[in-house]
C-alpha positions as CSV (number, residue, x, y, z in Angstrom):
1,M,0.0,0.0,0.0
2,K,2.9,2.4,0.7
3,F,4.4,1.7,-2.7
4,W,1.0,2.4,-4.3
5,N,0.7,5.7,-2.6
6,R,4.2,6.8,-3.5
7,L,3.7,5.8,-7.1
8,R,0.5,7.7,-7.3
9,K,2.0,10.9,-5.8
10,A,5.0,10.6,-8.2
11,I,2.7,10.5,-11.3
12,R,0.5,13.3,-10.0
13,A,3.6,15.4,-9.4
14,Y,4.9,14.6,-12.9
15,N,1.7,15.7,-14.7
16,A,-0.2,18.1,-12.5
17,A,-2.3,19.3,-15.4
18,E,-3.7,15.9,-16.0
19,V,-4.5,15.6,-12.3
20,A,-6.5,18.8,-12.4
21,N,-8.4,17.6,-15.4
22,G,-9.6,14.4,-13.8
23,F,-6.7,12.1,-13.3
24,D,-7.9,9.1,-11.3
25,D,-7.2,5.5,-10.5
26,E,-8.2,4.4,-13.9
27,K,-5.7,6.7,-15.5
28,L,-3.0,5.4,-13.2
29,L,-3.8,1.8,-14.1
30,E,-3.8,2.7,-17.7
31,F,-0.4,4.3,-17.3
32,L,0.9,1.1,-15.7
33,G,-0.6,-1.0,-18.5
34,I,-3.0,-2.8,-16.2
35,D,-6.5,-3.7,-17.2
36,R,-8.7,-2.7,-14.2
37,D,-11.5,-5.1,-15.2
38,G,-8.9,-7.9,-15.4
39,L,-7.4,-7.4,-11.9
40,N,-9.9,-9.8,-10.3
41,R,-11.2,-11.2,-13.6
42,G,-10.8,-15.0,-13.8
43,E,-12.7,-18.0,-14.7
44,L,-14.9,-17.7,-11.6
45,N,-16.2,-14.3,-12.9
46,E,-17.7,-16.1,-15.9
47,I,-21.2,-17.0,-14.8
48,T,-21.6,-20.3,-16.6
49,Y,-18.3,-21.6,-15.3
50,F,-19.2,-20.5,-11.8
51,T,-22.6,-22.1,-12.0
52,C,-21.1,-25.4,-13.1
53,L,-18.6,-25.4,-10.2
54,K,-21.4,-24.5,-7.8
55,K,-23.7,-27.3,-9.1
56,L,-21.0,-30.0,-8.9
57,S,-19.6,-28.9,-5.5
58,E,-23.0,-28.6,-3.8
59,T,-24.1,-31.9,-5.2
60,I,-21.1,-33.7,-3.6
61,G,-21.5,-31.6,-0.4
62,K,-25.2,-32.5,0.2
63,M,-24.8,-36.3,0.0
64,P,-24.3,-38.0,3.4
65,I,-21.8,-40.8,3.6
66,K,-22.7,-44.2,5.1
67,Y,-20.7,-46.9,6.7
68,Y,-21.5,-50.5,5.8
69,R,-20.4,-54.1,6.4
70,E,-20.9,-57.1,4.2
71,T,-22.1,-60.1,6.1
72,E,-23.4,-63.6,5.2
73,S,-27.0,-62.3,5.4
74,G,-26.2,-59.2,3.3
75,K,-25.3,-55.6,3.8
76,E,-25.8,-53.9,7.1
77,R,-24.7,-50.8,8.9
78,A,-21.3,-51.0,10.4
79,D,-20.5,-49.8,14.0
80,P,-19.4,-46.2,14.0
81,D,-15.7,-45.6,14.5
82,K,-13.3,-42.6,14.3
83,A,-13.1,-42.7,10.5
84,Y,-16.9,-42.6,10.2
85,Y,-17.1,-39.7,12.7
86,L,-14.6,-37.6,10.7
87,L,-16.3,-38.3,7.4
88,S,-19.9,-37.7,8.5
89,V,-19.8,-35.5,11.6
90,R,-16.7,-33.4,11.9
91,P,-13.7,-33.7,9.6
92,N,-11.8,-31.2,11.7
93,P,-12.6,-28.7,14.5
94,Y,-13.4,-26.0,12.0
95,M,-15.5,-27.7,9.2
96,T,-18.8,-29.4,8.8
97,P,-19.0,-32.3,6.4
98,T,-21.0,-30.2,4.0
99,T,-18.3,-27.5,3.9
100,F,-15.5,-30.0,3.7
101,W,-16.9,-32.0,0.7
102,T,-18.1,-28.9,-1.1
103,S,-14.7,-27.2,-0.8
104,L,-12.8,-30.4,-1.8
105,E,-14.9,-30.8,-4.9
106,Y,-14.3,-27.1,-5.8
107,N,-10.6,-27.5,-5.5
108,T,-10.7,-30.7,-7.6
109,Q,-12.7,-29.2,-10.4
110,H,-11.1,-25.8,-10.5
111,H,-7.5,-26.9,-10.1
112,G,-7.7,-30.5,-11.4
113,N,-6.7,-32.0,-8.1
114,G,-8.0,-32.0,-4.5
115,Y,-5.9,-33.1,-1.6
116,V,-6.8,-34.1,2.0
117,W,-4.1,-34.6,4.6
118,I,-4.9,-37.5,7.0
119,E,-3.7,-36.3,10.4
120,D,-2.9,-39.2,12.6
121,V,-0.9,-40.0,15.8
122,Y,1.1,-43.0,16.6
123,D,1.5,-44.9,19.9
124,K,3.0,-48.3,20.6
125,K,-0.2,-49.8,22.0
126,N,-2.7,-48.8,19.2
127,G,-0.5,-47.9,16.3
128,Y,-1.7,-45.1,14.0
129,R,-4.9,-43.5,15.1
130,L,-6.9,-40.9,13.1
131,R,-7.2,-37.4,14.5
132,N,-8.4,-35.0,11.7
133,L,-8.9,-34.5,8.0
134,W,-7.6,-31.3,6.5
135,I,-8.0,-29.9,3.0
136,M,-4.7,-28.7,1.5
137,P,-5.1,-25.9,-1.0
138,S,-4.4,-27.4,-4.4
139,E,-2.1,-24.5,-5.5
140,D,0.2,-25.3,-2.5
141,V,0.7,-29.0,-3.2
142,T,3.2,-30.6,-5.5
143,V,3.1,-34.3,-6.4
144,L,6.5,-36.0,-6.2
145,V,7.4,-39.4,-7.7
146,D,10.4,-41.0,-6.0
147,D,11.7,-42.9,-9.0
148,G,15.1,-43.3,-7.3
149,G,13.9,-44.7,-4.0
150,I,15.5,-41.8,-2.1
151,F,12.7,-41.7,0.6
152,G,12.1,-45.4,0.8
153,K,10.1,-47.5,-1.7
154,K,11.1,-46.9,-5.3
155,N,8.5,-45.2,-7.5
156,D,6.4,-44.3,-4.5
157,I,4.4,-41.1,-4.5
158,Y,4.8,-38.2,-2.0
159,Y,3.0,-34.9,-1.6
160,Q,4.9,-31.7,-0.9
161,Y,2.9,-29.0,0.8
162,T,4.2,-25.4,1.2
163,D,2.3,-23.3,3.8
164,R,1.6,-20.0,2.0
165,Y,1.8,-18.0,5.3
166,T,4.8,-19.5,7.1
167,H,6.5,-20.7,3.9
168,E,7.3,-24.0,5.7
169,T,7.5,-27.1,3.5
170,Y,6.1,-30.6,4.5
171,V,6.4,-33.9,2.6
172,F,3.8,-36.5,3.2
173,P,3.8,-40.2,2.1
174,S,0.9,-41.3,-0.1
175,R,-0.9,-43.2,2.7
176,R,-1.4,-39.9,4.6
177,V,-3.0,-38.0,1.7
178,M,-6.3,-38.6,-0.1
179,H,-5.9,-37.5,-3.7
180,F,-8.9,-36.8,-5.8
181,K,-8.7,-35.8,-9.5
182,T,-10.8,-35.0,-12.5
183,W,-11.4,-37.5,-15.2
184,L,-8.9,-35.6,-17.4
185,S,-5.6,-37.2,-16.6
186,L,-2.7,-38.0,-18.9
187,D,-0.6,-40.0,-16.5
188,G,-3.3,-41.3,-14.1
189,I,-1.6,-39.6,-11.2
190,T,-2.5,-36.0,-11.5
191,G,-5.6,-34.5,-13.0
192,E,-6.1,-31.5,-15.3
193,P,-8.8,-28.9,-14.8
194,V,-11.5,-28.6,-17.4
195,R,-10.8,-24.9,-17.7
196,S,-7.4,-25.7,-19.3
197,I,-9.3,-27.2,-22.2
198,L,-12.0,-24.5,-22.2
199,K,-9.6,-21.5,-21.8
200,H,-10.6,-20.0,-25.2
201,E,-14.3,-20.5,-24.6
202,I,-14.1,-19.1,-21.1
203,S,-12.0,-16.2,-22.3
204,G,-14.6,-15.4,-25.0
205,A,-17.4,-15.5,-22.5
206,L,-15.5,-13.2,-20.2
207,E,-15.0,-10.7,-23.0
208,S,-18.7,-10.8,-23.9
209,Q,-19.6,-10.1,-20.3
210,K,-17.1,-7.3,-20.2
211,F,-18.7,-5.8,-23.3
212,M,-22.2,-6.0,-21.7
213,N,-20.9,-4.4,-18.5
214,N,-19.4,-1.5,-20.5
215,L,-22.6,-1.1,-22.4
216,Y,-24.6,-0.8,-19.2
217,K,-22.1,1.7,-17.8
218,Q,-22.6,4.0,-20.8
219,G,-26.4,3.8,-20.4
220,L,-27.0,1.4,-23.2
221,T,-26.1,4.1,-25.7
222,A,-24.0,3.6,-28.8
223,S,-20.6,5.0,-29.2
224,M,-20.5,8.3,-31.1
225,A,-18.2,10.1,-33.5
226,L,-17.3,13.7,-32.6
227,Q,-16.8,15.8,-35.8
228,Y,-15.0,19.1,-35.5
229,T,-13.5,21.5,-38.0
230,A,-10.6,23.1,-36.1
231,D,-7.2,21.5,-35.6
232,L,-7.0,20.4,-32.0
233,D,-4.1,18.9,-30.2
234,D,-4.3,15.7,-28.1
235,K,-4.8,17.5,-24.9
236,K,-7.9,19.4,-26.1
237,I,-9.3,16.3,-27.7
238,G,-9.0,14.5,-24.4
239,A,-10.8,17.4,-22.7
240,L,-13.7,17.2,-25.2
241,Q,-14.0,13.5,-24.7
242,R,-14.2,13.8,-21.0
243,K,-16.7,16.6,-21.2
244,F,-19.2,14.7,-23.4
245,E,-18.6,11.4,-21.5
246,K,-19.6,13.2,-18.3
247,Y,-23.0,14.3,-19.8
248,M,-23.7,11.2,-21.9
249,S,-22.3,8.1,-20.2
250,G,-24.0,6.1,-17.5
251,P,-27.6,5.2,-16.7
252,K,-28.2,8.6,-14.9
253,N,-27.7,10.4,-18.2
254,A,-30.0,8.3,-20.3
255,G,-32.5,10.4,-22.2
256,R,-30.8,13.7,-21.3
257,L,-30.3,16.6,-23.7
258,V,-26.7,17.4,-24.5
259,P,-25.7,20.9,-25.6
260,V,-23.3,20.8,-28.6
261,P,-21.3,23.9,-29.4
262,I,-21.4,25.3,-32.9
263,G,-18.9,23.6,-35.2
264,L,-19.2,20.2,-33.4
265,T,-21.4,17.3,-34.6
266,L,-22.2,14.1,-32.7
267,T,-22.9,11.1,-34.9
268,P,-24.1,7.8,-33.2
269,L,-22.3,4.7,-34.5
270,K,-24.6,2.0,-35.4
271,M,-24.6,-0.9,-32.9
272,N,-27.0,-3.8,-33.5
273,L,-26.6,-6.8,-31.2
274,T,-29.3,-8.7,-33.1
275,D,-27.4,-8.5,-36.4
276,A,-24.2,-9.6,-34.7
277,Q,-26.1,-12.6,-33.1
278,F,-24.5,-11.6,-29.8
279,F,-27.0,-13.4,-27.5
280,E,-27.0,-16.5,-29.7
281,L,-23.3,-16.8,-29.6
282,K,-23.3,-16.1,-25.8
283,K,-25.8,-18.9,-25.3
284,Y,-23.9,-21.3,-27.5
285,T,-20.7,-20.6,-25.5
286,A,-22.5,-21.2,-22.2
287,L,-23.8,-24.6,-23.5
288,Q,-20.3,-25.6,-24.5
289,I,-18.9,-24.8,-21.1
290,A,-21.7,-26.6,-19.3
291,G,-21.4,-29.6,-21.6
292,A,-17.7,-30.0,-20.7
293,F,-18.7,-30.3,-17.0
294,G,-21.5,-32.7,-17.7
295,I,-24.1,-30.1,-16.6
296,K,-27.4,-30.2,-18.4
297,P,-28.8,-27.1,-20.1
298,D,-31.8,-26.8,-17.8
299,Q,-29.3,-26.7,-14.8
300,I,-27.9,-23.4,-16.2
301,N,-31.5,-22.1,-16.7
302,N,-31.8,-23.0,-20.3
303,Y,-35.2,-24.6,-20.7
304,E,-35.6,-24.2,-24.5
305,K,-35.2,-27.9,-25.3
306,S,-36.0,-29.5,-22.0
307,S,-37.6,-33.0,-22.6
308,Y,-37.7,-34.4,-19.1
309,A,-41.1,-35.8,-18.1
310,S,-40.4,-35.0,-14.4
311,S,-37.8,-33.4,-12.2
312,E,-37.0,-36.9,-10.9
313,M,-35.9,-38.1,-14.4
314,Q,-33.9,-35.0,-14.8
315,Q,-32.0,-35.7,-11.6
316,L,-31.6,-39.3,-12.5
317,D,-30.0,-38.4,-15.8
318,F,-27.6,-36.0,-14.0
319,L,-26.8,-38.7,-11.4
320,V,-26.0,-41.4,-13.9
321,D,-24.1,-39.3,-16.5
322,T,-22.2,-36.8,-14.3
323,V,-22.2,-37.6,-10.6
324,L,-21.7,-41.4,-10.4
325,P,-18.2,-41.3,-11.8
326,R,-17.2,-38.7,-9.2
327,L,-18.8,-40.7,-6.4
328,K,-17.0,-43.9,-7.5
329,Q,-13.6,-42.2,-7.4
330,Y,-14.3,-40.6,-4.0
331,E,-15.4,-44.0,-2.5
332,E,-12.4,-45.8,-3.9
333,E,-9.9,-43.3,-2.5
334,I,-11.6,-43.0,0.9
335,N,-11.9,-46.8,1.4
336,H,-8.3,-47.4,0.4
337,K,-6.7,-44.6,2.4
338,L,-8.9,-44.7,5.6
339,L,-9.7,-48.4,5.8
340,G,-7.1,-50.2,3.7
341,A,-7.4,-53.4,1.7
342,G,-7.0,-55.6,4.8
343,V,-10.0,-54.2,6.6
344,M,-12.1,-54.2,3.5
345,I,-11.3,-57.9,2.7
346,R,-11.2,-59.2,6.3
347,E,-14.1,-57.3,7.8
348,G,-16.1,-56.4,4.7
349,K,-16.4,-52.7,5.7
350,Y,-16.7,-49.8,3.3
351,F,-17.9,-46.3,3.0
352,K,-20.6,-45.3,0.4
353,F,-22.3,-42.0,-0.4
354,N,-26.0,-42.0,-0.3
355,E,-26.9,-40.8,-3.8
356,K,-30.6,-41.3,-3.1
357,V,-30.9,-37.8,-1.7
358,L,-30.7,-36.6,-5.3
359,L,-33.8,-38.6,-6.3
360,R,-36.3,-37.4,-3.7
361,T,-39.8,-37.2,-5.1
362,D,-43.0,-35.4,-4.0
363,S,-44.9,-36.7,-1.0
364,K,-47.6,-38.5,-2.9
365,T,-45.1,-40.5,-5.1
366,Q,-42.9,-41.2,-2.1
367,A,-45.9,-42.6,-0.1
368,E,-46.9,-44.9,-3.0
369,I,-43.3,-46.2,-3.4
370,L,-42.9,-46.9,0.3
371,A,-46.3,-48.6,0.6
372,S,-45.4,-50.8,-2.4
373,Y,-42.1,-51.8,-0.8
374,V,-43.7,-52.6,2.5
375,N,-46.7,-54.6,1.1
376,N,-44.4,-56.7,-1.1
377,G,-41.9,-57.6,1.6
378,I,-39.0,-55.4,0.5
379,Y,-39.0,-53.0,3.4
380,T,-40.1,-53.6,7.0
381,P,-42.6,-50.9,8.3
382,D,-39.8,-49.6,10.5
383,E,-37.5,-49.2,7.5
384,A,-40.1,-47.3,5.7
385,R,-40.7,-45.1,8.7
386,D,-37.0,-44.3,8.8
387,Y,-37.4,-42.6,5.4
388,L,-40.1,-40.4,6.9
389,D,-38.1,-39.6,10.1
390,K,-40.7,-41.4,12.2
391,P,-39.9,-43.6,15.2
392,H,-40.1,-47.4,15.2
393,M,-43.2,-49.1,16.4
394,P,-43.8,-52.5,18.1
395,G,-43.8,-55.3,15.5
396,G,-42.5,-53.0,12.8
397,D,-39.3,-54.9,12.3
398,Q,-41.0,-57.8,10.5
399,L,-41.5,-58.2,6.7
400,I,-45.2,-58.5,5.7
401,V,-46.7,-59.7,2.4
402,N,-50.1,-60.5,1.0
403,G,-51.4,-63.7,2.5
404,N,-52.5,-65.0,-0.9
405,Y,-48.9,-65.2,-2.1
406,I,-47.1,-68.5,-2.2
407,P,-43.5,-69.5,-3.0
408,L,-42.7,-70.5,-6.6
409,T,-41.7,-74.0,-5.5
410,R,-45.3,-74.6,-4.1
411,V,-47.3,-73.4,-7.1
412,G,-49.9,-76.0,-8.0
413,E,-50.1,-77.6,-4.5
414,Q,-53.5,-76.1,-4.0
415,Y,-54.9,-78.3,-6.8
416,R,-53.6,-81.6,-5.6
417,G,-56.1,-82.2,-2.9
418,D,-58.9,-83.4,-5.2
419,G,-56.9,-83.9,-8.4
420,N,-58.8,-81.2,-10.2
421,E,-56.0,-78.9,-11.5
422,N,-58.5,-76.6,-13.3
423,S,-60.7,-76.0,-10.3
424,E,-60.7,-72.3,-9.2
425,N,-61.8,-73.3,-5.7
426,P,-60.1,-76.6,-4.9
427,G,-61.1,-76.4,-1.2
């Protein structure tokens, strides 16, 4: 900030006349060759790109994770442990699971890779014990491949993290880092962000947004050519430009009368967004960006060609085509790093996201589905009540079916009593 102030004073002192005629921050940035609109302008400032990141990140963040165990009688809930607590209740003292998974998916999509440091402690009695899960900013992590076996096992992977505030560097073995990546990976180890492929499309979308912003700033009025007969130097031309911009630019000046001195003529330059197909091109670019992320047009508020019969089918299409590959990668990495192959094989335990939260229906449809499941012996009444957040009831833990149903192996026994197989009432 001190440097900024000194530089501003130096330029003002150098050209006091310009200062008096309206020298401001924009002039200073122009002098330095800096695009003010581009200072904070990045991919996140492009609305379609931002919407796609928001949709994917919130989708991962809102899905709870469950802990299961495979038994001889089928899948059942596993007893909660420290790993389950970290993943579903509190990954670390400062984050909820929703914030944790949303931030992790954002880092993964925007930077190509997302990293989670598994903080553990070691004691001789219990070995390694989990303590916290921490998201490491993707920009501060470098993936190292020990092809010479310097740190131990040859060709093992290590993660170097540099704290941006203390500038201290840490190196973690692969077992202590969960690494999530996009589908775009050339070596299978690190991922590439989608924006690296879409940089030209996103850049064009940003320029179109900048054009619209400038158009709003000047009150949706076209640029004008100022005709004059006298020979003016650059300084006087600049003064004329600032004078007319003051009375003609901006929404507050829309529709105002502008006095024009004798000898000067203002001629509007034709500007037709329709002829340039500006909005069609903008819409086409938005669809291309969304398509690269697997986001459907209706999810970026484009309903022109929506063909879904219901919102449930729309969500099902999004789940199958876009979300399931992400969930599968998350589950594989979590199970391997937090449980290990030994626990998964020996005890049959594993973590799984509950993707059914994306397919919630209206109350009437939900009631019909649950009633059908209960009446046909798929759910017990208590299991159905769990979906409705209702307490269990006595006798609700037993499967019930229609009393007229019989097993396939006993079909026909009802006709053997009197030997009349065609009788409708053999009794």
